[in-house]
C-alpha positions, -999 to 999 in steps of 0.1 A, spaced: 613 -163 135 609 -134 106 600 -108 127 637 -118 152 658 -114 129 648 -83 112 648 -66 150 687 -78 153 697 -75 116 682 -39 134 705 -35 165 730 -44 137 729 -15 118 722 6 150 753 -5 165 774 -2 131 758 37 128 763 41 167 802 33 163 806 62 134 817 100 143 799 124 125 821 158 116 801 193 110 817 214 88 815 245 90 814 246 132 839 215 138 859 216 102 862 249 87 863 231 46 851 195 33 885 188 28 900 192 63 867 168 77 874 145 51 917 141 63 895 135 105 872 111 93 878 70 94 868 42 69 826 49 84 829 85 94 802 103 77 810 143 74 776 162 69 779 195 56 752 221 65 736 247 41 758 274 24 783 278 -4 814 264 -2 845 269 -26 883 285 -20 911 266 -6 897 231 13 867 235 -10 878 226 -41 895 200 -55 887 174 -28 903 143 -20 881 115 -2 922 105 7 911 64 -3 882 66 29 856 48 28 832 72 45 802 98 27 802 138 23 765 144 27 751 179 28 723 180 59 703 199 32 702 190 3 713 196 -35 693 228 -36 704 239 -3 744 232 -4 767 244 -40 801 233 -44 818 259 -62 851 252 -75 850 288 -96 871 280 -123 903 271 -103 901 233 -109 878 203 -103 853 195 -70 857 158 -63 887 143 -71 887 100 -69 917 86 -78 929 64 -47 918 34 -52 877 43 -36 850 15 -33 814 18 -34 817 31 0 829 69 -7 795 85 -10 791 123 -23 757 128 -12 728 159 -21 759 185 -36 752 211 -62 785 201 -79 794 238 -101 818 256 -116 845 233 -132 872 240 -153 888 204 -145 847 184 -146 828 183 -121 838 151 -107 877 134 -119 881 97 -114 906 77 -122 911 45 -103 884 48 -74 848 39 -76 826 63 -52 784 60 -52 772 95 -62 736 100 -45 710 127 -48 731 156 -64 732 183 -89 764 183 -113 758 218 -136 781 242 -157 808 228 -154 836 225 -184 862 208 -197 886 215 -230 889 178 -241 867 144 -220 841 152 -194 823 184 -186 804 172 -153 820 135 -147 850 128 -162 858 90 -154 891 78 -168 912 37 -171 904 21 -141 882 39 -124 843 40 -123 813 51 -107 775 45 -99 748 82 -98 721 79 -88 692 109 -81 715 124 -99 710 163 -126 737 159 -150 729 191 -167 742 224 -182 781 210 -189 805 217 -219 832 196 -234 853 184 -263 835 146 -260 809 140 -234 794 171 -219 780 156 -194 798 125 -185 824 109 -201 835 75 -198 869 58 -214 897 40 -210 883 9 -195 864 29 -171 831 19 -156 799 34 -152 762 31 -134 728 52 -138 697 49 -124 674 76 -121 696 98 -137 688 132 -154 715 141 -184 698 174 -192 712 207 -217 748 192 -214 774 201 -249 798 183 -266 821 208 -292 848 180 -307 831 144 -313 802 139 -289 785 119 -267 766 150 -255 749 138 -229 770 103 -227 804 92 -239 812 55 -231 850 50 -250 875 30 -259 868 -7 -237 840 16 -216 811 2 -203 781 21 -197 744 11 -180 721 32 -180 685 21 -160 653 47 -158 668 81 -168 658 107 -186 685 126 -216 671 150 -226 678 179 -247 717 176 -251 735 192 -281 763 178 -304 784 206 -322 809 218 -340 834 202 -363 820 169 -358 789 175 -344 781 134 -341 759 118 -311 736 143 -290 728 119 -262 739 86 -257 775 73 -270 788 38 -276 823 42 -290 852 22 -301 848 -14 -284 822 0 -254 797 -14 -246 764 -1 -234 733 -11 -222 697 13 -221 672 3 -197 636 21 -186 648 48 -202 641 85 -222 656 100 -246 641 129 -261 648 163 -275 683 154 -283 701 180 -313 732 169 -337 744 191 -359 758 161 -378 742 123 -370 736 105 -342 706 124 -321 693 97 -298 716 69 -290 750 64 -316 769 27 -308 806 32 -329 839 12 -339 839 -19 -326 806 -13 -300 782 -32 -287 751 -30 -270 718 -34 -262 685 -8 -253 652 -28 -237 621 -11 -229 629 29 -236 612 54 -257 639 73 -283 609 103 -300 613 136 -312 655 132 -312 669 159 -344 705 150 -363 712 168 -396 722 138 -416 712 101 -401 705 83 -368 674 102 -358 666 76 -328 695 50 -333 728 53 -355 752 21 -359 784 29 -385 806 6 -391 822 -20 -375 796 -21 -349 796 -57 -333 759 -59 -317 723 -42 -312 698 -59 -299 665 -31 -299 643 -46 -280 605 -31 -260 614 -3 -273 598 28 -291 616 49 -320 589 74 -329 596 108 -344 630 117 -343 646 133 -379 655 127 -404 648 90 -397 645 62 -371 671 38 -375 703 47 -395 728 15 -398 760 12 -424 760 -25 -425 754 -47 -388 716 -39 -385 702 -34 -357 681 -71 -342 649 -57 -334 621 -72 -321 585 -63 -302 592 -27 -305 571 6 -320 596 20 -357 577 47 -374 584 37 -409 587 -3 -401 618 -23 -392 624 -61 -398 619 -74 -366 599 -102 -351 567 -85 -334 575 -49 -347 549 -26 -353 546 10 -376 518 26 -356 514 54 -335 516 47 -299 494 75 -280 517 90 -261 500 112 -241 515 146 -247 547 140 -268 547 179 -274 542 188 -238 572 164 -225 544 133 -214 551 100 -227 534 77 -212 508 57 -228 475 65 -230 452 37 -224 442 16 -258 477 26 -271 496 -4 -291 520 -6 -265 502 -14 -240 513 -58 -230 529 -64 -263 570 -70 -257 589 -99 -251 589 -103 -215 618 -127 -218 633 -90 -228 623 -71 -201 633 -100 -174 648 -84 -142 627 -50 -148 604 -49 -121 598 -10 -119 592 15 -152 608 51 -158 582 66 -134 598 35 -108 561 20 -107 558 -20 -114 561 -37 -146 540 -62 -160 505 -52 -145 479 -59 -171 454 -40 -189 421 -68 -193 411 -41 -222 435 -54 -241 441 -84 -264 476 -94 -253 498 -94 -284 539 -103 -268 556 -129 -261 552 -152 -230 531 -157 -198 507 -134 -189 512 -103 -177 533 -94 -208 555 -51 -202 542 -29 -222 569 -12 -248 585 18 -244 604 40 -209 562 31 -191 538 7 -180 504 20 -185 488 20 -141 453 1 -146 446 -4 -111 450 8 -77 464 -27 -58 488 -16 -40 491 -46 -22 506 -66 -52 541 -57 -45 550 -78 -72 530 -65 -100 516 -97 -115 483 -87 -106 473 -111 -80 474 -108 -45 495 -141 -31 522 -153 -2 546 -138 -26 538 -107 -21 536 -107 16 573 -123 11 585 -93 -12 571 -68 10 592 -87 34 620 -84 14 614 -46 13 614 -42 50 644 -63 55 663 -39 27 646 -12 46 633 -2 11 606 31 8 578 15 -8 578 -6 28 563 27 39 524 12 44 514 36 64 539 63 53 548 77 81 586 82 70 598 46 96 597 10 87 582 0 122 557 -27 121 526 -8 119 539 -13 89 527 -46 83 496 -43 103 486 -15 70 499 -38 46 479 -67 60 450 -36 57 453 -33 17 458 -69 16 426 -79 28 413 -47 12 421 -64 -23 422 -48 -55 402 -15 -72 
């Protein structure tokens, strides 16, 4: 019955795809805007490789439509360049998550690469690079009721007064999954990589925030800044190599903000005054830090003006109050080469609070959490297997059929495989042919029968 259900779902999906039209740029339409104007909800605008600029390829509006605009060749082969004449994509007509941009390099903007007010689009597999805004959000700016979901994107080498890579403010929302925020700068109020301000909500999972800068007369908050009654959640992420000419190189919470940093590595960031890893200014409501590594940040790991962060089951260089907190070398593989995975024997292995890590099924590399290392004593909190501290989980045994990552092969692995298959998840492609077919069930059964190495 389960297989019949999957086939029925698949047929429905094919029917849905068949009802959508493909609109081709530039063979059918001379520019992207013309194709969008002709599209209806559910249609797909497919853009051929090349560089697109000028009228119809700048200040592009989705017109409130639930459509996908994607390249056929990926971001490396398809660039939209605003040539400093505005923005690339504008979302201001209540677009939702089904309004999708996928597979572009977005560059050359003078008013943010992507500007969002009342829309909440999805941006996938795109590179947002070398854009500018004199005030807010060089790469992406979300203002007011707007929101964005960024999946597997790069925000790189953008510049703004606030929020060099991404700025979300005035009640806006931003969700980043699997993104790299690198080499962005801010020169007025901070948030070199990412800024959440004035009642905004920010969630980041499996992201890398590296080599961003906060310069100028303020010079604060180089990596990520959560400010003015905003809420920020950071999980499974790496924050490293960020530089502030003032305070707050890694993550900053300021002005009545709140949030959490869970299973994250914050290492080798540099601030001129305070808050090398974590900065809490006056008036911060609450900050939870769990299962996190704060190591070798300058001039300190934590700077808190009044409210102290709730730190537990973490490694903090030079120490910190809190249950399960260690001051001991986490034994990164090679931090001088930017490799922050854990060596065997690291004190971060099997040392987390599992309650804090609940729901975090994948680490920064996309590999399973809660992998037990039988050679390491459990020093964390909860029922084994215990998660590792930091952004990465040490992968001990080769056990591809252990889908739920609990270190055992049980019927639950069959159920999880079924769920992945039904969802069209690439992790169910067990025969690695790029398709999900019945042969994947046979390959999974073979792996299950073979057991674990």
